[in-house]
DRENBA-373008 format. One record per residue: residue in one letter; x, y, z of N, C-alpha, C, CB in turn. Coordinates in steps of 0.2 Angstrom, whole numbers, plus 5000, padded with zeros to 4 digits. Glycine has a CB too. Layout:
! residues N
+------+------+------+------+------+------+------+------+------+------+------+------+------+
| rest |  n.u |  n.v |  n.w | ca.u | ca.v | ca.w |  c.u |  c.v |  c.w | cb.u | cb.v | cb.w |
+------+------+------+------+------+------+------+------+------+------+------+------+------+
|    A |    X |    Y |    Z |    X |    Y |    Z |    X |    Y |    Z |    X |    Y |    Z |
...
+------+------+------+------+------+------+------+------+------+------+------+------+------+
//
This chain:
! residues 182
+------+------+------+------+------+------+------+------+------+------+------+------+------+
| rest |  n.u |  n.v |  n.w | ca.u | ca.v | ca.w |  c.u |  c.v |  c.w | cb.u | cb.v | cb.w |
+------+------+------+------+------+------+------+------+------+------+------+------+------+
|    X | 4917 | 5041 | 4730 | 4920 | 5038 | 4736 | 4916 | 5039 | 4742 | 4927 | 5041 | 4737 |
|    X | 4914 | 5034 | 4745 | 4910 | 5034 | 4751 | 4914 | 5036 | 4757 | 4906 | 5027 | 4752 |
|    X | 4912 | 5041 | 4760 | 4916 | 5044 | 4765 | 4913 | 5041 | 4772 | 4917 | 5051 | 4765 |
|    X | 4907 | 5041 | 4773 | 4904 | 5039 | 4779 | 4904 | 5044 | 4784 | 4907 | 5033 | 4781 |
|    X | 4908 | 5050 | 4783 | 4910 | 5055 | 4788 | 4905 | 5061 | 4787 | 4917 | 5057 | 4788 |
|    X | 4902 | 5063 | 4792 | 4898 | 5069 | 4792 | 4891 | 5068 | 4791 | 4901 | 5073 | 4787 |
|    X | 4888 | 5063 | 4789 | 4881 | 5062 | 4788 | 4878 | 5068 | 4785 | 4878 | 5061 | 4795 |
|    X | 4872 | 5071 | 4787 | 4869 | 5076 | 4784 | 4873 | 5083 | 4784 | 4863 | 5078 | 4788 |
|    X | 4878 | 5083 | 4789 | 4883 | 5089 | 4789 | 4889 | 5088 | 4784 | 4886 | 5089 | 4796 |
|    X | 4889 | 5083 | 4780 | 4894 | 5082 | 4775 | 4894 | 5088 | 4770 | 4894 | 5076 | 4771 |
|    X | 4888 | 5090 | 4768 | 4888 | 5096 | 4763 | 4889 | 5102 | 4767 | 4881 | 5096 | 4760 |
|    X | 4893 | 5106 | 4763 | 4895 | 5113 | 4766 | 4889 | 5117 | 4767 | 4900 | 5117 | 4761 |
|    X | 4889 | 5120 | 4773 | 4884 | 5125 | 4775 | 4878 | 5122 | 4778 | 4881 | 5128 | 4769 |
|    X | 4878 | 5115 | 4780 | 4873 | 5112 | 4783 | 4875 | 5111 | 4791 | 4870 | 5105 | 4780 |
|    X | 4871 | 5113 | 4795 | 4872 | 5112 | 4802 | 4866 | 5108 | 4805 | 4873 | 5119 | 4806 |
|    X | 4868 | 5104 | 4810 | 4863 | 5100 | 4813 | 4864 | 5099 | 4821 | 4863 | 5093 | 4810 |
|    X | 4859 | 5096 | 4824 | 4859 | 5095 | 4831 | 4853 | 5091 | 4833 | 4859 | 5101 | 4835 |
|    X | 4854 | 5088 | 4839 | 4848 | 5084 | 4842 | 4849 | 5085 | 4850 | 4848 | 5077 | 4840 |
|    X | 4843 | 5085 | 4853 | 4843 | 5086 | 4860 | 4837 | 5081 | 4863 | 4842 | 5093 | 4863 |
|    X | 4836 | 5081 | 4869 | 4830 | 5078 | 4872 | 4826 | 5083 | 4875 | 4833 | 5073 | 4879 |
|    X | 4820 | 5083 | 4872 | 4815 | 5089 | 4874 | 4810 | 5086 | 4879 | 4812 | 5091 | 4868 |
|    X | 4809 | 5080 | 4880 | 4806 | 5077 | 4886 | 4799 | 5074 | 4885 | 4805 | 5083 | 4890 |
|    X | 4796 | 5074 | 4879 | 4789 | 5071 | 4879 | 4790 | 5063 | 4879 | 4786 | 5073 | 4872 |
|    X | 4794 | 5060 | 4875 | 4794 | 5052 | 4876 | 4796 | 5050 | 4883 | 4799 | 5049 | 4871 |
|    X | 4794 | 5044 | 4885 | 4795 | 5042 | 4892 | 4803 | 5041 | 4893 | 4792 | 5035 | 4892 |
|    X | 4807 | 5039 | 4888 | 4814 | 5038 | 4890 | 4817 | 5045 | 4891 | 4818 | 5035 | 4884 |
|    X | 4820 | 5046 | 4897 | 4823 | 5053 | 4899 | 4829 | 5054 | 4896 | 4823 | 5053 | 4906 |
|    X | 4833 | 5050 | 4892 | 4839 | 5051 | 4890 | 4840 | 5051 | 4882 | 4844 | 5046 | 4893 |
|    X | 4835 | 5048 | 4879 | 4835 | 5048 | 4872 | 4834 | 5055 | 4869 | 4830 | 5043 | 4869 |
|    X | 4838 | 5057 | 4864 | 4837 | 5063 | 4860 | 4831 | 5062 | 4856 | 4843 | 5064 | 4855 |
|    X | 4827 | 5067 | 4856 | 4820 | 5067 | 4852 | 4818 | 5073 | 4849 | 4815 | 5065 | 4857 |
|    X | 4822 | 5078 | 4848 | 4821 | 5084 | 4844 | 4827 | 5086 | 4840 | 4819 | 5090 | 4849 |
|    X | 4826 | 5086 | 4834 | 4832 | 5087 | 4829 | 4830 | 5093 | 4825 | 4833 | 5081 | 4824 |
|    X | 4836 | 5096 | 4823 | 4836 | 5102 | 4819 | 4841 | 5102 | 4814 | 4836 | 5109 | 4823 |
|    X | 4840 | 5103 | 4807 | 4845 | 5103 | 4802 | 4844 | 5110 | 4799 | 4844 | 5097 | 4796 |
|    X | 4849 | 5114 | 4798 | 4849 | 5121 | 4797 | 4854 | 5122 | 4791 | 4851 | 5125 | 4803 |
|    X | 4851 | 5125 | 4786 | 4855 | 5127 | 4780 | 4857 | 5135 | 4781 | 4852 | 5126 | 4773 |
|    X | 4864 | 5136 | 4780 | 4866 | 5143 | 4781 | 4863 | 5147 | 4775 | 4874 | 5143 | 4781 |
|    X | 4861 | 5144 | 4770 | 4858 | 5148 | 4764 | 4852 | 5145 | 4762 | 4863 | 5148 | 4758 |
|    X | 4848 | 5149 | 4759 | 4841 | 5146 | 4756 | 4843 | 5140 | 4751 | 4837 | 5152 | 4753 |
|    X | 4840 | 5135 | 4752 | 4841 | 5129 | 4748 | 4835 | 5126 | 4744 | 4844 | 5123 | 4753 |
|    X | 4837 | 5124 | 4738 | 4832 | 5120 | 4735 | 4829 | 5115 | 4739 | 4834 | 5118 | 4728 |
|    X | 4822 | 5114 | 4739 | 4819 | 5109 | 4743 | 4814 | 5105 | 4739 | 4816 | 5112 | 4749 |
|    X | 4813 | 5099 | 4740 | 4808 | 5095 | 4737 | 4806 | 5090 | 4742 | 4811 | 5091 | 4730 |
|    X | 4800 | 5087 | 4741 | 4797 | 5082 | 4746 | 4793 | 5077 | 4743 | 4793 | 5086 | 4752 |
|    X | 4792 | 5071 | 4745 | 4788 | 5066 | 4743 | 4783 | 5065 | 4749 | 4792 | 5060 | 4741 |
|    X | 4777 | 5064 | 4747 | 4772 | 5063 | 4753 | 4768 | 5057 | 4752 | 4767 | 5069 | 4753 |
|    X | 4765 | 5055 | 4758 | 4761 | 5049 | 4758 | 4755 | 5050 | 4753 | 4758 | 5047 | 4765 |
|    X | 4752 | 5044 | 4750 | 4746 | 5044 | 4746 | 4740 | 5043 | 4751 | 4747 | 5039 | 4740 |
|    X | 4741 | 5042 | 4757 | 4736 | 5040 | 4762 | 4731 | 5046 | 4762 | 4739 | 5039 | 4769 |
|    X | 4725 | 5045 | 4762 | 4720 | 5051 | 4763 | 4721 | 5054 | 4769 | 4713 | 5048 | 4762 |
|    X | 4723 | 5051 | 4775 | 4724 | 5054 | 4781 | 4732 | 5057 | 4781 | 4723 | 5050 | 4787 |
|    X | 4732 | 5063 | 4782 | 4739 | 5066 | 4782 | 4740 | 5070 | 4789 | 4740 | 5071 | 4776 |
|    X | 4746 | 5069 | 4792 | 4747 | 5072 | 4798 | 4748 | 5080 | 4797 | 4753 | 5069 | 4801 |
|    X | 4747 | 5083 | 4802 | 4748 | 5091 | 4802 | 4755 | 5093 | 4799 | 4747 | 5094 | 4809 |
|    X | 4760 | 5089 | 4801 | 4767 | 5091 | 4799 | 4767 | 5091 | 4791 | 4772 | 5087 | 4802 |
|    X | 4764 | 5086 | 4788 | 4764 | 5085 | 4781 | 4760 | 5091 | 4778 | 4760 | 5079 | 4779 |
|    X | 4754 | 5093 | 4780 | 4750 | 5099 | 4778 | 4754 | 5105 | 4778 | 4744 | 5100 | 4782 |
|    X | 4758 | 5106 | 4784 | 4762 | 5112 | 4784 | 4768 | 5112 | 4780 | 4764 | 5113 | 4792 |
|    X | 4771 | 5107 | 4779 | 4777 | 5106 | 4775 | 4775 | 5107 | 4768 | 4780 | 5099 | 4776 |
|    X | 4770 | 5104 | 4765 | 4767 | 5105 | 4759 | 4767 | 5113 | 4757 | 4761 | 5102 | 4757 |
|    X | 4764 | 5116 | 4762 | 4763 | 5123 | 4761 | 4770 | 5127 | 4761 | 4759 | 5126 | 4766 |
|    X | 4774 | 5125 | 4765 | 4781 | 5128 | 4766 | 4786 | 5127 | 4760 | 4784 | 5127 | 4772 |
|    X | 4785 | 5121 | 4757 | 4789 | 5119 | 4751 | 4787 | 5121 | 4745 | 4791 | 5111 | 4752 |
|    X | 4781 | 5123 | 4744 | 4777 | 5125 | 4738 | 4782 | 5129 | 4733 | 4771 | 5128 | 4739 |
|    X | 4786 | 5134 | 4736 | 4790 | 5138 | 4732 | 4796 | 5135 | 4730 | 4791 | 5144 | 4736 |
|    X | 4798 | 5129 | 4733 | 4804 | 5125 | 4730 | 4810 | 5126 | 4735 | 4805 | 5126 | 4724 |
|    X | 4809 | 5130 | 4740 | 4815 | 5132 | 4744 | 4813 | 5130 | 4752 | 4817 | 5139 | 4743 |
|    X | 4819 | 5130 | 4756 | 4818 | 5129 | 4763 | 4825 | 5131 | 4766 | 4816 | 5122 | 4765 |
|    X | 4825 | 5132 | 4772 | 4831 | 5133 | 4776 | 4832 | 5129 | 4782 | 4831 | 5140 | 4778 |
|    X | 4827 | 5125 | 4784 | 4828 | 5121 | 4790 | 4823 | 5116 | 4790 | 4827 | 5125 | 4797 |
|    X | 4824 | 5111 | 4794 | 4820 | 5105 | 4795 | 4820 | 5104 | 4803 | 4822 | 5098 | 4791 |
|    X | 4814 | 5104 | 4806 | 4813 | 5102 | 4813 | 4809 | 5096 | 4814 | 4810 | 5108 | 4817 |
|    X | 4812 | 5091 | 4818 | 4808 | 5085 | 4819 | 4808 | 5083 | 4826 | 4812 | 5079 | 4815 |
|    X | 4802 | 5081 | 4828 | 4801 | 5078 | 4835 | 4800 | 5071 | 4834 | 4796 | 5082 | 4839 |
|    X | 4802 | 5067 | 4839 | 4800 | 5060 | 4839 | 4796 | 5058 | 4845 | 4806 | 5055 | 4838 |
|    X | 4793 | 5053 | 4845 | 4789 | 5051 | 4851 | 4781 | 5052 | 4850 | 4791 | 5054 | 4857 |
|    X | 4779 | 5057 | 4845 | 4773 | 5059 | 4844 | 4772 | 5061 | 4837 | 4770 | 5065 | 4849 |
|    X | 4768 | 5058 | 4833 | 4767 | 5060 | 4826 | 4763 | 5066 | 4825 | 4764 | 5054 | 4823 |
|    X | 4760 | 5069 | 4829 | 4756 | 5075 | 4828 | 4751 | 5074 | 4823 | 4760 | 5081 | 4827 |
|    X | 4748 | 5068 | 4823 | 4743 | 5066 | 4818 | 4736 | 5065 | 4821 | 4745 | 5060 | 4813 |
|    X | 4731 | 5067 | 4818 | 4724 | 5066 | 4820 | 4723 | 5070 | 4827 | 4723 | 5058 | 4822 |
|    X | 4726 | 5076 | 4827 | 4725 | 5080 | 4833 | 4721 | 5086 | 4830 | 4732 | 5082 | 4836 |
|    X | 4716 | 5089 | 4834 | 4712 | 5094 | 4832 | 4717 | 5101 | 4831 | 4707 | 5096 | 4837 |
|    X | 4722 | 5101 | 4835 | 4726 | 5107 | 4835 | 4733 | 5106 | 4831 | 4727 | 5110 | 4841 |
|    X | 4733 | 5100 | 4828 | 4740 | 5098 | 4825 | 4743 | 5103 | 4820 | 4739 | 5092 | 4821 |
|    X | 4739 | 5107 | 4816 | 4742 | 5112 | 4811 | 4745 | 5117 | 4816 | 4737 | 5114 | 4806 |
|    X | 4741 | 5119 | 4821 | 4744 | 5125 | 4825 | 4750 | 5123 | 4828 | 4738 | 5127 | 4830 |
|    X | 4751 | 5117 | 4831 | 4757 | 5115 | 4834 | 4763 | 5115 | 4829 | 4756 | 5108 | 4837 |
|    X | 4762 | 5112 | 4823 | 4767 | 5111 | 4818 | 4769 | 5118 | 4816 | 4764 | 5108 | 4812 |
|    X | 4764 | 5123 | 4815 | 4766 | 5130 | 4813 | 4770 | 5133 | 4819 | 4760 | 5134 | 4812 |
|    X | 4768 | 5132 | 4825 | 4772 | 5135 | 4831 | 4779 | 5132 | 4831 | 4768 | 5133 | 4837 |
|    X | 4780 | 5126 | 4829 | 4787 | 5123 | 4829 | 4791 | 5127 | 4824 | 4787 | 5115 | 4827 |
|    X | 4788 | 5128 | 4818 | 4791 | 5132 | 4813 | 4793 | 5139 | 4816 | 4787 | 5133 | 4807 |
|    X | 4788 | 5142 | 4819 | 4789 | 5149 | 4822 | 4795 | 5149 | 4827 | 4783 | 5151 | 4826 |
|    X | 4796 | 5143 | 4831 | 4801 | 5143 | 4836 | 4808 | 5143 | 4832 | 4801 | 5136 | 4840 |
|    X | 4808 | 5139 | 4826 | 4814 | 5140 | 4822 | 4816 | 5147 | 4820 | 4814 | 5135 | 4816 |
|    X | 4810 | 5150 | 4818 | 4811 | 5157 | 4816 | 4814 | 5161 | 4821 | 4804 | 5160 | 4813 |
|    X | 4811 | 5160 | 4827 | 4814 | 5164 | 4833 | 4821 | 5163 | 4835 | 4809 | 5163 | 4839 |
|    X | 4823 | 5157 | 4835 | 4830 | 5155 | 4837 | 4835 | 5155 | 4832 | 4830 | 5148 | 4840 |
|    X | 4833 | 5154 | 4825 | 4838 | 5154 | 4820 | 4837 | 5160 | 4815 | 4837 | 5148 | 4816 |
|    X | 4833 | 5164 | 4817 | 4832 | 5171 | 4813 | 4831 | 5169 | 4805 | 4838 | 5175 | 4814 |
|    X | 4826 | 5165 | 4804 | 4824 | 5163 | 4797 | 4817 | 5163 | 4797 | 4827 | 5157 | 4794 |
|    X | 4814 | 5165 | 4791 | 4806 | 5165 | 4791 | 4803 | 5158 | 4792 | 4804 | 5167 | 4784 |
|    X | 4798 | 5158 | 4796 | 4795 | 5152 | 4798 | 4792 | 5148 | 4792 | 4789 | 5153 | 4802 |
|    X | 4791 | 5151 | 4786 | 4788 | 5147 | 4780 | 4794 | 5145 | 4776 | 4784 | 5152 | 4776 |
|    X | 4800 | 5145 | 4779 | 4806 | 5142 | 4776 | 4808 | 5136 | 4780 | 4812 | 5147 | 4775 |
|    X | 4804 | 5134 | 4784 | 4805 | 5128 | 4789 | 4800 | 5122 | 4787 | 4804 | 5130 | 4796 |
|    X | 4803 | 5117 | 4786 | 4800 | 5110 | 4785 | 4799 | 5107 | 4792 | 4804 | 5105 | 4780 |
|    X | 4793 | 5104 | 4793 | 4792 | 5101 | 4800 | 4790 | 5094 | 4799 | 4787 | 5105 | 4804 |
|    X | 4793 | 5090 | 4804 | 4791 | 5083 | 4804 | 4790 | 5080 | 4811 | 4796 | 5078 | 4800 |
|    X | 4785 | 5076 | 4812 | 4784 | 5072 | 4818 | 4784 | 5065 | 4817 | 4778 | 5075 | 4822 |
|    X | 4787 | 5061 | 4821 | 4786 | 5054 | 4821 | 4785 | 5051 | 4827 | 4793 | 5051 | 4817 |
|    X | 4781 | 5046 | 4827 | 4779 | 5042 | 4834 | 4772 | 5040 | 4834 | 4781 | 5047 | 4839 |
|    X | 4769 | 5040 | 4840 | 4763 | 5038 | 4841 | 4757 | 5043 | 4838 | 4761 | 5037 | 4849 |
|    X | 4752 | 5040 | 4835 | 4747 | 5044 | 4831 | 4741 | 5045 | 4836 | 4745 | 5040 | 4825 |
|    X | 4738 | 5050 | 4836 | 4732 | 5052 | 4840 | 4733 | 5054 | 4847 | 4728 | 5046 | 4840 |
|    X | 4739 | 5055 | 4849 | 4741 | 5058 | 4856 | 4742 | 5066 | 4855 | 4747 | 5055 | 4859 |
|    X | 4739 | 5070 | 4860 | 4740 | 5077 | 4860 | 4747 | 5078 | 4860 | 4736 | 5080 | 4866 |
|    X | 4750 | 5084 | 4857 | 4756 | 5086 | 4857 | 4757 | 5093 | 4860 | 4760 | 5085 | 4850 |
|    X | 4760 | 5094 | 4865 | 4761 | 5101 | 4868 | 4767 | 5104 | 4865 | 4761 | 5100 | 4876 |
|    X | 4767 | 5110 | 4863 | 4773 | 5113 | 4860 | 4777 | 5116 | 4866 | 4771 | 5119 | 4856 |
|    X | 4775 | 5116 | 4872 | 4779 | 5119 | 4878 | 4786 | 5115 | 4879 | 4775 | 5118 | 4884 |
|    X | 4786 | 5109 | 4879 | 4793 | 5105 | 4880 | 4797 | 5107 | 4874 | 4792 | 5098 | 4881 |
|    X | 4794 | 5107 | 4868 | 4798 | 5108 | 4862 | 4801 | 5115 | 4863 | 4794 | 5108 | 4856 |
|    X | 4797 | 5120 | 4865 | 4800 | 5127 | 4866 | 4805 | 5127 | 4871 | 4794 | 5132 | 4868 |
|    X | 4804 | 5123 | 4876 | 4809 | 5123 | 4882 | 4816 | 5120 | 4879 | 4807 | 5119 | 4888 |
|    X | 4816 | 5116 | 4874 | 4822 | 5113 | 4871 | 4825 | 5117 | 4866 | 4820 | 5106 | 4869 |
|    X | 4822 | 5122 | 4863 | 4824 | 5125 | 4858 | 4831 | 5129 | 4859 | 4819 | 5130 | 4855 |
|    X | 4832 | 5132 | 4865 | 4838 | 5136 | 4866 | 4844 | 5131 | 4866 | 4838 | 5139 | 4873 |
|    X | 4844 | 5125 | 4869 | 4849 | 5120 | 4868 | 4850 | 5118 | 4861 | 4848 | 5114 | 4873 |
|    X | 4844 | 5116 | 4858 | 4845 | 5114 | 4851 | 4848 | 5119 | 4846 | 4838 | 5112 | 4848 |
|    X | 4845 | 5125 | 4846 | 4848 | 5130 | 4842 | 4855 | 5132 | 4844 | 4844 | 5136 | 4842 |
|    X | 4857 | 5132 | 4850 | 4863 | 5134 | 4852 | 4868 | 5128 | 4851 | 4863 | 5135 | 4860 |
|    X | 4866 | 5122 | 4850 | 4871 | 5117 | 4849 | 4872 | 5115 | 4842 | 4868 | 5111 | 4853 |
|    X | 4869 | 5119 | 4837 | 4870 | 5117 | 4830 | 4877 | 5117 | 4828 | 4866 | 5122 | 4826 |
|    X | 4879 | 5112 | 4824 | 4886 | 5112 | 4822 | 4886 | 5108 | 4815 | 4891 | 5110 | 4827 |
|    X | 4892 | 5108 | 4812 | 4893 | 5105 | 4806 | 4898 | 5099 | 4807 | 4896 | 5109 | 4801 |
|    X | 4898 | 5096 | 4813 | 4903 | 5090 | 4814 | 4899 | 5084 | 4813 | 4906 | 5090 | 4821 |
|    X | 4903 | 5078 | 4812 | 4899 | 5072 | 4812 | 4895 | 5070 | 4818 | 4905 | 5066 | 4811 |
|    X | 4898 | 5073 | 4824 | 4894 | 5072 | 4830 | 4887 | 5075 | 4830 | 4898 | 5074 | 4836 |
|    X | 4887 | 5081 | 4827 | 4881 | 5085 | 4826 | 4876 | 5081 | 4822 | 4882 | 5092 | 4823 |
|    X | 4878 | 5078 | 4816 | 4874 | 5074 | 4812 | 4871 | 5068 | 4816 | 4878 | 5072 | 4806 |
|    X | 4876 | 5065 | 4819 | 4874 | 5059 | 4823 | 4868 | 5061 | 4828 | 4880 | 5056 | 4827 |
|    X | 4869 | 5066 | 4832 | 4864 | 5068 | 4837 | 4857 | 5069 | 4833 | 4866 | 5075 | 4840 |
|    X | 4857 | 5072 | 4827 | 4851 | 5073 | 4824 | 4848 | 5066 | 4822 | 4852 | 5078 | 4818 |
|    X | 4852 | 5062 | 4819 | 4850 | 5055 | 4817 | 4847 | 5051 | 4823 | 4856 | 5051 | 4814 |
|    X | 4850 | 5052 | 4829 | 4847 | 5049 | 4835 | 4841 | 5051 | 4837 | 4852 | 5049 | 4840 |
|    X | 4840 | 5058 | 4836 | 4834 | 5061 | 4838 | 4828 | 5060 | 4834 | 4835 | 5069 | 4838 |
|    X | 4829 | 5058 | 4828 | 4823 | 5056 | 4824 | 4821 | 5049 | 4824 | 4824 | 5058 | 4816 |
|    X | 4824 | 5045 | 4828 | 4823 | 5038 | 4829 | 4817 | 5037 | 4833 | 4829 | 5034 | 4832 |
|    X | 4813 | 5032 | 4831 | 4807 | 5030 | 4836 | 4808 | 5022 | 4838 | 4800 | 5031 | 4832 |
|    X | 4806 | 5018 | 4833 | 4807 | 5011 | 4835 | 4813 | 5008 | 4831 | 4801 | 5007 | 4833 |
|    X | 4817 | 5013 | 4828 | 4823 | 5011 | 4824 | 4828 | 5007 | 4829 | 4826 | 5017 | 4821 |
|    X | 4831 | 5003 | 4827 | 4836 | 4999 | 4831 | 4843 | 5002 | 4829 | 4836 | 4992 | 4830 |
|    X | 4845 | 5005 | 4824 | 4851 | 5007 | 4822 | 4850 | 5014 | 4819 | 4855 | 5003 | 4817 |
|    X | 4856 | 5019 | 4820 | 4856 | 5025 | 4817 | 4857 | 5024 | 4810 | 4861 | 5030 | 4820 |
|    X | 4854 | 5028 | 4805 | 4855 | 5028 | 4798 | 4858 | 5035 | 4796 | 4849 | 5026 | 4794 |
|    X | 4864 | 5035 | 4794 | 4867 | 5041 | 4791 | 4872 | 5039 | 4786 | 4870 | 5046 | 4796 |
|    X | 4873 | 5044 | 4781 | 4878 | 5042 | 4775 | 4881 | 5048 | 4773 | 4874 | 5038 | 4770 |
|    X | 4887 | 5048 | 4770 | 4890 | 5054 | 4767 | 4894 | 5051 | 4760 | 4895 | 5058 | 4771 |
|    X | 4894 | 5055 | 4755 | 4897 | 5053 | 4749 | 4901 | 5059 | 4746 | 4892 | 5050 | 4744 |
|    X | 4907 | 5058 | 4744 | 4911 | 5063 | 4741 | 4912 | 5061 | 4734 | 4917 | 5064 | 4745 |
|    X | 4912 | 5066 | 4729 | 4914 | 5064 | 4722 | 4916 | 5070 | 4719 | 4908 | 5061 | 4718 |
|    X | 4919 | 5070 | 4713 | 4921 | 5075 | 4709 | 4917 | 5076 | 4703 | 4928 | 5075 | 4707 |
|    X | 4915 | 5082 | 4701 | 4911 | 5084 | 4696 | 4915 | 5089 | 4692 | 4904 | 5087 | 4698 |
|    X | 4919 | 5087 | 4687 | 4924 | 5091 | 4683 | 4929 | 5092 | 4688 | 4921 | 5098 | 4681 |
|    X | 4931 | 5098 | 4690 | 4936 | 5100 | 4694 | 4933 | 5102 | 4701 | 4940 | 5106 | 4692 |
|    X | 4927 | 5101 | 4702 | 4924 | 5103 | 4709 | 4923 | 5096 | 4713 | 4917 | 5106 | 4707 |
|    X | 4925 | 5097 | 4719 | 4924 | 5091 | 4724 | 4917 | 5093 | 4727 | 4929 | 5091 | 4730 |
|    X | 4913 | 5088 | 4727 | 4906 | 5088 | 4729 | 4905 | 5083 | 4735 | 4901 | 5087 | 4724 |
|    X | 4901 | 5085 | 4740 | 4899 | 5081 | 4746 | 4892 | 5081 | 4747 | 4903 | 5083 | 4752 |
|    X | 4889 | 5076 | 4748 | 4882 | 5075 | 4749 | 4881 | 5071 | 4756 | 4877 | 5073 | 4744 |
|    X | 4876 | 5071 | 4759 | 4875 | 5067 | 4765 | 4868 | 5067 | 4767 | 4880 | 5069 | 4771 |
|    X | 4866 | 5063 | 4772 | 4859 | 5062 | 4774 | 4859 | 5058 | 4780 | 4855 | 5060 | 4769 |
|    X | 4853 | 5059 | 4783 | 4851 | 5054 | 4789 | 4844 | 5052 | 4787 | 4851 | 5058 | 4796 |
|    X | 4841 | 5046 | 4789 | 4835 | 5044 | 4788 | 4832 | 5040 | 4794 | 4834 | 5041 | 4782 |
|    X | 4826 | 5038 | 4794 | 4823 | 5034 | 4799 | 4819 | 5029 | 4796 | 4819 | 5038 | 4805 |
|    X | 4818 | 5023 | 4800 | 4813 | 5018 | 4797 | 4810 | 5015 | 4803 | 4817 | 5013 | 4793 |
|    X | 4805 | 5012 | 4802 | 4801 | 5009 | 4808 | 4804 | 5002 | 4809 | 4794 | 5008 | 4807 |
|    X | 4806 | 5000 | 4815 | 4808 | 4994 | 4817 | 4814 | 4991 | 4814 | 4803 | 4989 | 4816 |
|    X | 4819 | 4996 | 4812 | 4824 | 4994 | 4808 | 4831 | 4995 | 4812 | 4825 | 4998 | 4801 |
+------+------+------+------+------+------+------+------+------+------+------+------+------+
//
């Protein structure tokens, strides 16, 4: 049964949130998202086959190598790709999640979406972390905030939740995603 309720927060133990951290020109759009699992979760990722990979991909490949993760942090407006200090910035974003959520930085997946080749400062992201971590929750509104925060040229929010039974157990899955110009 398709519920549509809860998005990424439909699954028990997942919390999410989204805030405006201030790099993109729009002063009101949410642009920093965090999805947090209350327990260590099995993680898998699919990566671009492009020879040029952004720093967030390189860091995520390393952090997901053991098959587990606890959080995903995403900024929009700047892809953190083709930057000399991109890996350092991506690692610092993971360290901020460690600091505010009390989980190891290597259990954090990082993603950045937006303009390629622009310098990314971690300072505004760090300034947004108290509100982001403090606003984490498991409601449909929290999922919506995270879904809005990962949008760049998207024209609509994309989130979904699904509920089904497996034997006598009720299961719920949910997610959010982004796409370019969609």
